[in-house]
C-alpha positions as CSV (number, residue, x, y, z in Angstrom):
1,M,-43.1,44.4,-1.7
2,N,-42.0,43.7,1.9
3,P,-39.1,46.2,2.6
4,E,-37.5,43.9,5.2
5,I,-37.5,40.9,2.7
6,S,-36.1,43.2,0.0
7,R,-33.2,44.4,2.1
8,S,-32.3,40.9,3.2
9,S,-32.4,39.7,-0.4
10,Q,-30.1,42.5,-1.6
11,A,-27.6,41.9,1.2
12,L,-27.5,38.2,0.4
13,S,-27.0,38.9,-3.3
14,L,-24.1,41.3,-2.5
15,V,-22.4,38.7,-0.3
16,C,-22.7,36.0,-3.0
17,V,-21.2,38.3,-5.6
18,A,-18.3,39.3,-3.3
19,L,-17.5,35.7,-2.6
20,L,-17.7,34.9,-6.3
21,F,-15.2,37.6,-7.2
22,A,-12.9,36.8,-4.3
23,G,-12.7,33.2,-5.4
24,G,-12.2,34.0,-9.1
25,C,-9.5,36.5,-8.4
26,H,-7.4,34.2,-6.2
27,T,-4.4,32.7,-8.1
28,P,-2.4,30.1,-6.1
29,N,1.4,30.5,-6.2
30,F,2.5,27.0,-7.0
31,T,6.2,27.8,-7.0
32,A,6.1,29.2,-3.4
33,S,3.8,26.4,-2.2
34,R,6.1,23.7,-3.8
35,K,9.1,25.3,-2.1
36,E,7.3,25.4,1.3
37,Q,6.2,21.8,1.1
38,A,9.7,20.6,0.0
39,E,11.4,22.4,2.9
40,S,8.9,21.3,5.5
41,F,9.0,17.7,4.2
42,T,12.8,17.4,4.2
43,Q,13.0,19.0,7.6
44,K,10.3,16.7,9.1
45,L,11.9,13.7,7.5
46,K,15.3,14.5,8.9
47,T,13.9,15.0,12.4
48,D,11.9,11.8,12.2
49,T,14.9,9.9,11.0
50,E,17.1,11.2,13.8
51,T,14.4,10.4,16.4
52,T,13.9,6.9,15.0
53,L,17.6,6.0,14.8
54,K,18.6,7.8,18.0
55,D,20.2,5.6,20.7
56,R,20.0,2.6,18.3
57,G,23.0,0.5,17.4
58,P,23.4,-1.5,14.2
59,L,19.9,-2.7,13.0
60,D,19.0,-6.3,12.4
61,L,16.3,-7.5,10.0
62,D,13.6,-7.4,12.7
63,A,14.3,-3.8,13.5
64,C,14.3,-2.8,9.9
65,I,10.9,-4.4,9.3
66,D,9.4,-2.9,12.4
67,I,10.5,0.6,11.4
68,A,9.2,0.1,7.9
69,L,5.8,-1.2,9.1
70,Q,5.5,2.0,11.2
71,N,6.6,4.6,8.6
72,N,6.1,3.2,5.1
73,V,3.8,5.6,3.1
74,A,2.3,2.9,0.9
75,L,1.1,1.0,4.1
76,K,-0.3,4.2,5.5
77,S,-2.2,4.8,2.3
78,A,-3.6,1.2,2.4
79,E,-4.7,1.8,6.0
80,V,-6.5,5.0,4.9
81,Q,-8.3,3.0,2.2
82,T,-9.4,0.5,4.8
83,R,-10.9,3.3,7.0
84,L,-12.7,4.6,3.9
85,A,-14.1,1.1,3.2
86,K,-15.3,0.8,6.8
87,L,-17.1,4.2,6.5
88,E,-18.7,3.1,3.2
89,R,-20.0,0.0,4.9
90,R,-21.5,2.1,7.7
91,T,-23.0,4.4,5.1
92,A,-24.6,1.4,3.4
93,F,-26.1,0.3,6.8
94,S,-27.8,3.7,7.1
95,N,-30.2,2.6,4.3
96,F,-31.9,0.2,6.8
97,L,-32.7,3.1,9.1
98,P,-35.4,5.8,8.8
99,S,-34.5,9.2,7.4
100,L,-35.8,12.4,8.8
101,D,-35.8,15.6,6.6
102,M,-36.8,19.1,7.5
103,K,-37.9,21.7,4.9
104,Y,-38.4,25.4,5.7
105,N,-40.0,27.7,3.1
106,I,-40.7,31.4,3.3
107,T,-42.7,33.1,0.6
108,A,-43.1,36.9,0.4
109,L,-45.6,38.2,-2.2
110,D,-45.6,41.8,-3.6
111,R,-49.3,42.0,-2.6
112,Q,-51.7,40.0,-0.5
113,P,-53.7,37.4,-2.5
114,A,-57.4,38.2,-2.5
115,S,-60.6,36.8,-4.1
116,K,-63.7,38.5,-5.8
117,M,-66.0,35.5,-5.4
118,F,-68.5,37.6,-3.4
119,G,-69.5,40.5,-5.6
120,G,-66.9,43.2,-6.3
121,F,-65.3,43.0,-2.9
122,E,-61.7,41.7,-2.5
123,I,-61.5,39.2,0.3
124,P,-58.0,38.2,1.4
125,V,-57.3,34.5,1.2
126,Q,-53.7,34.3,2.3
127,D,-51.1,36.2,4.2
128,Q,-48.7,38.3,2.2
129,T,-45.7,36.5,3.8
130,V,-46.1,32.8,4.6
131,R,-43.6,30.6,6.4
132,E,-43.9,26.8,6.3
133,T,-42.0,24.1,8.1
134,T,-42.2,20.5,7.1
135,F,-40.8,17.4,8.8
136,Q,-40.8,14.2,6.7
137,L,-40.0,10.8,8.1
138,Q,-39.4,8.0,5.7
139,M,-38.7,4.3,6.4
140,P,-37.9,1.6,3.9
141,V,-40.2,-1.4,4.4
142,F,-39.3,-3.6,1.6
143,V,-36.2,-2.7,-0.5
144,P,-34.3,-5.9,-1.2
145,A,-31.5,-4.1,-3.0
146,T,-30.3,-2.5,0.2
147,W,-29.6,-5.9,1.8
148,Y,-27.2,-6.9,-1.0
149,M,-25.7,-3.5,-1.3
150,Y,-24.7,-3.7,2.3
151,A,-23.3,-7.2,1.8
152,M,-21.2,-5.8,-1.1
153,R,-19.8,-3.1,1.2
154,E,-19.0,-5.7,3.8
155,H,-17.0,-7.7,1.2
156,G,-15.4,-4.4,0.1
157,E,-14.2,-3.8,3.6
158,D,-12.9,-7.4,3.8
159,I,-10.9,-6.8,0.6
160,S,-9.4,-3.5,2.0
161,N,-8.3,-5.4,5.2
162,L,-6.8,-8.1,3.1
163,V,-5.0,-5.6,0.8
164,T,-3.6,-3.8,3.8
165,G,-2.3,-7.1,5.2
166,Y,-0.9,-8.0,1.8
167,V,0.9,-4.6,1.5
168,R,2.4,-5.2,5.0
169,Q,3.8,-8.6,3.8
170,Q,5.1,-7.1,0.5
171,I,6.8,-4.3,2.4
172,A,8.4,-6.8,4.8
173,V,9.7,-8.9,1.9
174,R,11.1,-5.8,0.1
175,V,12.8,-4.7,3.3
176,T,14.2,-8.3,3.6
177,A,15.5,-8.2,0.1
178,L,17.1,-4.8,0.4
179,Y,18.6,-5.6,3.9
180,F,20.4,-8.7,2.6
181,H,21.4,-6.9,-0.6
182,C,23.1,-4.3,1.5
183,L,24.8,-7.0,3.5
184,A,25.9,-8.8,0.3
185,L,27.4,-5.6,-1.1
186,R,29.2,-5.0,2.2
187,E,30.7,-8.5,2.0
188,S,31.8,-7.9,-1.6
189,S,33.3,-4.6,-0.6
190,A,35.3,-6.2,2.2
191,A,36.6,-8.9,-0.2
192,I,37.5,-6.4,-2.8
193,K,39.5,-4.4,-0.2
194,S,41.6,-7.5,0.5
195,Q,42.2,-7.8,-3.3
196,V,43.2,-4.1,-3.5
197,T,45.7,-4.7,-0.7
198,A,47.2,-7.6,-2.5
199,A,47.3,-5.7,-5.8
200,E,49.1,-2.8,-4.1
201,T,51.7,-5.2,-2.7
202,L,52.1,-6.8,-6.1
203,A,52.5,-3.3,-7.8
204,K,55.2,-2.3,-5.3
205,Q,56.9,-5.6,-5.8
206,A,56.8,-5.3,-9.6
207,Q,58.3,-1.8,-9.3
208,S,61.1,-3.0,-7.2
209,Y,61.7,-5.9,-9.6
210,L,61.8,-3.4,-12.5
211,T,64.4,-1.4,-10.7
212,E,66.5,-4.5,-10.1
213,G,66.1,-5.5,-13.7
214,V,64.2,-8.7,-12.9
215,A,60.8,-7.6,-14.3
216,T,59.9,-5.9,-17.5
217,A,58.1,-2.6,-17.9
218,S,55.1,-4.3,-19.4
219,Q,54.8,-6.5,-16.3
220,T,54.9,-3.5,-14.1
221,R,52.2,-1.8,-16.1
222,Q,50.0,-4.9,-15.9
223,A,50.4,-4.9,-12.1
224,E,49.5,-1.2,-11.9
225,L,46.5,-1.8,-14.2
226,L,45.3,-4.7,-12.0
227,L,45.5,-2.3,-9.0
228,E,43.4,0.4,-10.8
229,M,40.8,-2.1,-11.9
230,R,40.3,-3.4,-8.4
231,K,40.1,0.2,-7.0
232,T,37.5,1.0,-9.7
233,T,35.5,-2.2,-8.8
234,L,35.7,-1.2,-5.1
235,A,34.4,2.3,-5.8
236,E,31.6,0.9,-7.9
237,T,30.7,-1.6,-5.2
238,D,30.7,1.2,-2.6
239,R,28.4,3.3,-4.7
240,A,26.1,0.4,-5.2
241,Q,26.0,-0.2,-1.5
242,D,25.1,3.5,-0.9
243,T,22.3,3.2,-3.4
244,A,21.0,0.0,-1.7
245,V,21.1,1.7,1.7
246,A,19.2,4.7,0.3
247,D,16.5,2.3,-1.1
248,L,16.3,0.5,2.2
249,L,15.9,3.8,4.2
250,S,13.3,5.0,1.8
251,T,11.3,1.8,2.1
252,M,11.6,2.2,5.9
253,G,10.1,5.7,5.6
254,L,13.4,7.3,6.6
255,S,15.6,9.9,4.9
256,P,17.7,8.3,2.2
257,L,20.4,10.9,2.8
258,S,21.2,9.5,6.3
259,G,23.6,6.7,7.1
260,L,22.6,3.2,8.3
261,S,24.5,0.5,10.2
262,L,23.4,-3.1,9.8
263,V,24.2,-6.3,11.6
264,A,23.7,-9.6,9.9
265,T,21.0,-12.0,11.1
266,L,19.5,-15.1,9.5
267,P,16.0,-15.5,11.1
268,L,14.1,-17.3,8.4
269,T,14.0,-21.1,8.6
270,P,13.4,-23.5,5.7
271,P,10.0,-25.1,5.3
272,E,9.5,-28.7,6.5
273,K,6.5,-29.6,4.3
274,P,6.8,-31.1,0.8
275,L,6.0,-29.1,-2.2
276,E,2.5,-30.5,-2.6
277,D,1.5,-29.4,0.9
278,L,3.0,-26.0,0.4
279,V,0.9,-25.6,-2.8
280,M,-2.3,-26.5,-0.8
281,E,-1.3,-24.1,2.0
282,A,-0.9,-21.3,-0.5
283,L,-4.3,-22.1,-2.0
284,L,-5.9,-21.7,1.4
285,A,-4.0,-18.7,2.8
286,N,-2.8,-16.6,-0.1
287,P,-4.4,-13.1,0.2
288,E,-4.9,-12.8,-3.6
289,L,-7.2,-15.8,-3.5
290,Q,-9.0,-14.5,-0.5
291,I,-9.6,-11.3,-2.4
292,A,-10.8,-13.2,-5.4
293,D,-13.3,-15.1,-3.2
294,R,-14.8,-11.8,-2.1
295,N,-14.9,-10.5,-5.6
296,V,-16.9,-13.5,-6.6
297,E,-19.4,-12.8,-3.8
298,I,-19.6,-9.2,-4.8
299,Q,-20.6,-10.2,-8.4
300,K,-23.2,-12.6,-6.9
301,D,-24.7,-9.8,-4.9
302,A,-24.7,-7.6,-8.0
303,A,-26.7,-10.3,-9.8
304,R,-29.1,-10.4,-6.9
305,I,-29.5,-6.6,-7.1
306,A,-30.3,-7.0,-10.7
307,I,-33.1,-9.4,-9.8
308,T,-34.5,-7.0,-7.2
309,K,-35.2,-4.5,-10.0
310,F,-38.1,-6.8,-11.0
311,L,-39.6,-6.5,-7.5
312,P,-41.7,-3.7,-5.9
313,Q,-40.3,-1.3,-3.3
314,L,-42.3,-0.2,-0.3
315,F,-41.7,2.9,1.8
316,G,-43.6,4.2,4.8
317,F,-43.7,7.9,5.5
318,A,-45.0,10.4,8.0
319,N,-45.2,14.1,7.4
320,R,-45.8,17.1,9.7
321,T,-46.4,20.5,8.2
322,S,-46.7,23.8,10.1
323,T,-47.6,27.1,8.4
324,S,-47.8,30.7,9.6
325,N,-50.8,31.4,7.2
326,S,-53.5,32.8,9.5
327,F,-56.1,31.9,6.9
328,Q,-55.6,28.2,7.4
329,A,-58.1,26.6,9.7
330,F,-55.6,23.9,10.7
331,P,-52.1,25.4,10.6
332,D,-50.5,22.1,11.8
333,L,-51.2,19.0,9.6
334,G,-49.9,15.5,9.8
335,A,-50.0,12.7,7.2
336,T,-48.9,9.0,7.2
337,G,-49.0,6.5,4.4
338,L,-47.3,3.8,2.4
339,V,-45.6,4.3,-1.0
340,G,-45.0,1.4,-3.4
341,V,-42.9,1.6,-6.6
342,M,-42.4,-1.0,-9.2
343,S,-40.7,-0.8,-12.6
344,L,-42.9,-2.2,-15.4
345,F,-40.9,-1.5,-18.5
346,R,-37.6,0.2,-19.1
347,G,-36.9,-0.8,-22.7
348,F,-35.5,-4.3,-21.7
349,A,-32.7,-2.5,-19.8
350,T,-33.6,-4.5,-16.6
351,I,-33.3,-7.8,-18.4
352,N,-30.0,-6.9,-20.0
353,E,-28.6,-5.6,-16.8
354,Y,-29.4,-9.0,-15.2
355,K,-27.7,-10.9,-18.0
356,A,-24.6,-8.6,-17.8
357,A,-24.5,-9.3,-14.0
358,R,-24.5,-13.0,-14.7
359,V,-21.7,-12.6,-17.2
360,K,-19.6,-10.6,-14.7
361,E,-20.2,-13.3,-12.1
362,T,-18.8,-15.9,-14.5
363,Q,-15.9,-13.7,-15.2
364,A,-15.1,-13.4,-11.5
365,F,-15.2,-17.2,-11.2
366,L,-12.7,-17.5,-14.1
367,K,-10.5,-14.8,-12.7
368,R,-10.3,-16.7,-9.4
369,E,-9.3,-19.9,-11.2
370,E,-6.7,-18.0,-13.1
371,T,-5.4,-16.7,-9.8
372,C,-5.2,-20.2,-8.5
373,F,-3.0,-21.2,-11.3
374,T,-0.8,-18.1,-10.8
375,V,-0.4,-18.9,-7.1
376,M,0.4,-22.6,-7.7
377,T,3.1,-21.7,-10.3
378,G,4.4,-19.0,-7.9
379,V,4.8,-21.5,-5.1
380,I,6.6,-23.9,-7.4
381,R,8.9,-21.2,-8.7
382,A,9.7,-19.8,-5.3
383,Y,10.3,-23.4,-3.9
384,L,12.7,-24.2,-6.8
385,N,14.5,-20.9,-6.4
386,W,15.0,-21.7,-2.7
387,Q,16.5,-25.1,-3.7
388,D,18.8,-23.3,-6.2
389,A,19.9,-21.0,-3.4
390,Q,20.6,-24.1,-1.2
391,G,22.7,-25.6,-4.0
392,T,24.7,-22.3,-4.5
393,L,25.3,-22.2,-0.7
394,A,26.7,-25.7,-0.7
395,L,28.9,-24.9,-3.6
396,T,30.3,-21.8,-2.0
397,R,31.1,-23.7,1.2
398,K,33.1,-26.2,-0.8
399,A,34.9,-23.3,-2.5
400,L,35.6,-21.8,0.9
401,E,37.1,-25.0,2.1
402,A,39.4,-25.1,-1.0
403,A,40.4,-21.5,-0.7
404,D,41.1,-21.9,3.0
405,T,43.3,-24.9,2.4
406,R,45.2,-23.1,-0.3
407,A,45.7,-20.0,1.8
408,T,47.0,-22.1,4.7
409,E,49.5,-23.9,2.4
410,M,50.6,-20.5,0.9
411,D,51.0,-19.2,4.4
412,H,53.3,-22.1,5.4
413,Q,55.3,-21.6,2.2
414,W,55.7,-17.9,2.9
415,K,57.0,-18.6,6.4
416,E,59.5,-21.0,4.9
417,G,60.7,-18.3,2.5
418,V,59.8,-20.0,-0.7
419,L,56.9,-17.7,-1.5
420,N,56.7,-13.9,-2.0
421,T,54.4,-11.7,0.0
422,S,52.1,-10.7,-3.0
423,D,51.2,-14.4,-3.7
424,R,50.5,-14.9,0.0
425,L,48.2,-11.8,0.1
426,E,46.5,-12.9,-3.1
427,A,45.7,-16.3,-1.6
428,A,44.3,-14.6,1.6
429,A,42.2,-12.3,-0.6
430,E,40.9,-15.3,-2.4
431,R,39.9,-16.8,0.9
432,D,38.2,-13.6,2.0
433,R,36.3,-13.6,-1.3
434,A,35.2,-17.2,-0.8
435,Q,34.0,-16.4,2.7
436,G,32.1,-13.4,1.3
437,N,30.5,-15.6,-1.4
438,V,29.3,-18.0,1.4
439,N,27.8,-15.1,3.3
440,C,26.1,-13.8,0.1
441,A,24.7,-17.3,-0.6
442,Q,23.3,-17.4,2.9
443,F,21.7,-14.0,2.3
444,Q,20.3,-15.1,-1.0
445,E,18.8,-18.2,0.7
446,Q,17.1,-15.9,3.2
447,V,15.6,-13.8,0.4
448,A,14.4,-16.9,-1.4
449,L,12.7,-18.1,1.8
450,A,11.1,-14.7,2.3
451,S,9.7,-14.8,-1.3
452,L,8.4,-18.4,-0.7
453,R,6.6,-17.3,2.5
454,L,5.1,-14.4,0.8
455,V,3.4,-16.5,-1.9
456,L,2.3,-18.9,0.9
457,G,0.4,-16.1,2.5
458,G,2.5,-15.7,5.6
459,A,5.5,-13.4,5.0
460,Y,8.1,-12.9,7.8
461,L,7.1,-9.7,9.6
462,G,9.9,-9.6,12.2
463,T,8.8,-8.9,15.8
464,A,5.4,-7.7,14.5
465,Q,2.3,-9.9,14.6
466,P,2.2,-12.7,12.1
467,A,0.4,-12.0,8.8
468,A,-3.3,-12.7,9.3
469,T,-4.7,-15.4,7.1
470,E,-8.0,-15.9,8.9
471,E,-11.3,-14.5,7.8
472,P,-11.7,-10.7,8.6
473,K,-14.2,-10.0,11.3
474,H,-16.6,-7.1,11.4
475,E,-17.4,-5.0,14.4
476,K,-20.9,-5.5,15.9
477,K,-23.5,-3.2,14.4
């Protein structure tokens, strides 16, 4: 046996055994790694939040959406999936290109091969150690399945782009809903504070009346109970506001432990088209239907691939082999040729695969029609919800007019001395509550408009680019 080859083999074996034992003996410390990740994550999140909100005043809706579209983790995950789909398409395109492989083989025998064809003499026929290098070039000539596989990857990339755009729209709508929810809770908190002030005045007044003997003890206790109830409601509203702000910050990709100051804006405008036109617009632009269209095409390509299994496949090849065997007359040899492969019988599997592909194609058609119905009913529901919000807004404005008139009258009566302070403050608190209801109704209308635009396929994205509804375009190959 060749001593050099033996020593190399022993060294390689020792290295492999050492690596095997090193990998098997390693036990990860999940507790320490979890602590390390948690600390680094919270510190980075705090730093990023401070950097993002630094030198910013109160945020409007556009600013909140812009920050969310830059930092949201779900959107980043969708963008990663889009990059993966693009790489998969490029990988599928490589099936059209030639492939070049290299093979290197070294064979060391314990003794040199010899032949006794000529008497009793041993004649060597091969070197004891032989090294061979082979280069193999292969080119598909006729492989129809690769065409349709590439088309499927193209449709898959289109779907990833559409999903990413749809995720952007959903994040924008969620930010819109949370933004106006925070503002509505802020309005409710302000109105309840006015009611607490009025209840405090009433409680003090009832206590003074009790001292003077004008009011009873039960009336005083009722006034104190009213004050405590309103304070409790105010505390609950403030906690709900803190929760909503934490949800908004989390959706924006910022630390939910930080504070956030908001300014109210109403950027969404009502649609000018009738309901029938809006339904047609959704059927043309909704991303779910665009995704369904590509799923139908994918199933069509799958059926075509099933058909190609009945056809032959042709490959061209070219090989070049070099050997160190000194007994070879031609140590360098080349070969070219054509290989054809055709499946003749696979136990009816090919036929059944084709039938299954046709069934899946029909299923994709039906799924698209089901999505059409879902989108149509979604548009109708969102449109009617917007009309309900309009009706609620009109009603709250009427209530504000009535509360404002009553507060004005009570203010005049208080100045004339015919009305006590607690009743005047209660009327003012009622007016503040009516104004808060108007603001909340406006916020609710904005959320309804955002939901309607989402189902139409063009959600409000703030100062970012409008949601894309056109066909995705591929880069030139």
